[in-house]
Each structure stands twice: as structure tokens, then as C-alpha cells.
N, C-alpha and C positions, 0 to 999 in steps of 0.2 A: 569147714576146717575145724579140727579138734583144738582144745585149749593149749596143748603142747605146741601146735602149729602157730597159734597166735603169739605165744611167748617167743618162739623161734623167729617169727616174722619181725617182732619188735627188736630183737638182738641184731638180726641181719640188716634191718633198716638203719639202726644206729651205726653199725660198721660201715655201711654204704655212705651214710652222711659224713662220717669222719674222713673217709677216703676221698670223697668229693671235695671237702674243705681243704684237705692236704694237697690234692692235685691242683686245686685252684689257687694255692698259695695262701690260704687263710690259716689263721692260727687255730716210777710207780710199780704198778703191778702188771701181770701178763694176762689179765682177764679179758673177756669179750666186751665188758662194759667200761673199760678204762676210758676216761673222757678225752684223750688225745692220742695221737699216733707218735710213739717214740718219746724219749726223754727231752729231745731238743726240737721236736716238730720237723725233723728232717727225713721222715718216712712218708710213704704214700699208700702203703698196703698193710692190712692186718690179715695174713693168710689164715684160712680156715680149713678144717677137715670135717666132713660130715659123717656121722654114723647112722646107719639104717636101723630099722626096728629089729633086725636079726643080729644086732651087735657087730656088724662088719662095716668097714670103711667103704664109703662110696668111691669107686674107682672107675675112671672114664678113659677109654682108649682114644688116642689121637695119632694122626700121621706125623712122622718126624721128618720125612723128606730125605732120610739117610738110611744107614744100615745099623740096626734093624729099622724096618719100615714103619713100625708103630711102637708106641710106649704107652704106659698107663700113668695117669695122674690121680693122686689122692689129696692134692692140696690145691686150693682155689682162692681167687680174689673175687669178692662180690662186685658185680658190675651193674646190677639193676634189680629192682624189686617190683613185682606187681601183686595183686591180691592173693595169689596162691603159689607163685613161682619166684625163684631167684635165678637170675642170669649170672653165670660165673665165668671167669677167665681161668683156663687150666694153667697151672704152674708146674714147671719141671724143677725138681729138687737137685741141687748140685751136691757133689761129694763133700763140699766144705760147709754145708748147712745153709747155703744161699738158695734163692729161687730166681728163676727167669720165666718170663712169659712164653708160652708156647704159641701164642697168636690164635689159639683155638678157644671157642666158647661153647657153653652148654646151658640149657635151661633145666632146672631141677624143680620138681613139685615139692613144696615145703611139707606137705602131708606125708611124704616118704622119708623125711628126716626125723630121727629120734633124738639126736644130740649133735652139738657143735663143739669142736675143740679149736680154740684160737691159739695161734702160734705167735712167736715174737714179731713185732712190727718190723717192716723192712722197706727198702726202696727197690721198686721194680721199674725197669724201663718199659713204659707203656707205648 
């Protein structure tokens, strides 16, 4: 893993730990390293967008079960980390700026990620 991958792994691990604490009911700015979720700890997700080495957003297609039959997600919730991969839950963006879980998951090789953008903390029905 390159040095960038190690740094990204540290950030993703921090986000995962914050979300785990928030989901389990444990107890600023909009950066990836803010030490809590939301201003009042009433959120459980720090949505992220990944950028690849060619400066494009990572986009993953998933089935919708409706019409159209598929959609693409560029926003994710960190669900797990291992030595070189991150498991993410695909999020669907609403027209009002909210996110909902698609119920779909993917595993992404951290070495393929060049940058992470963190979005405002939110509450997602898990």
C-alpha cells in the first residue's frame, strides 16, 4: 500500500469508528477528522465520496427494483475496514439533499482511491 493509502486508511478508520459509536448510542467543522458526528450527536453517518487517480468520482451501479432498473451511487457510508479495502453502503441522494440507504454494499480497494470528500453528517435508516 502506498503512503497515500495509509493516510486514507487512517481517515476511513476514524470515520468508521465514529459511526460505530454513534450507532451504538455513544457519545464544528465539516472535515473528515471532526471528532464527533453532528453538532448534537444525533447523526449516525458521515457520507463520503471517493475520487480515483484519474480525478473522477467513484460511481457504482446498483439495482433499484423499479423503473429505471438501475441507478448509480457516488456517495457512500463506511461499513467496515480491513488492511487494504473498505466496505461501503451505497447511498441514494434525494432531491432535497438527504441520503437514504440503497441496501447495497461494495468493497473498494483503498489503493484505487486518490482522495476522499466528506459530506455533512446525517441520519440514515440502517
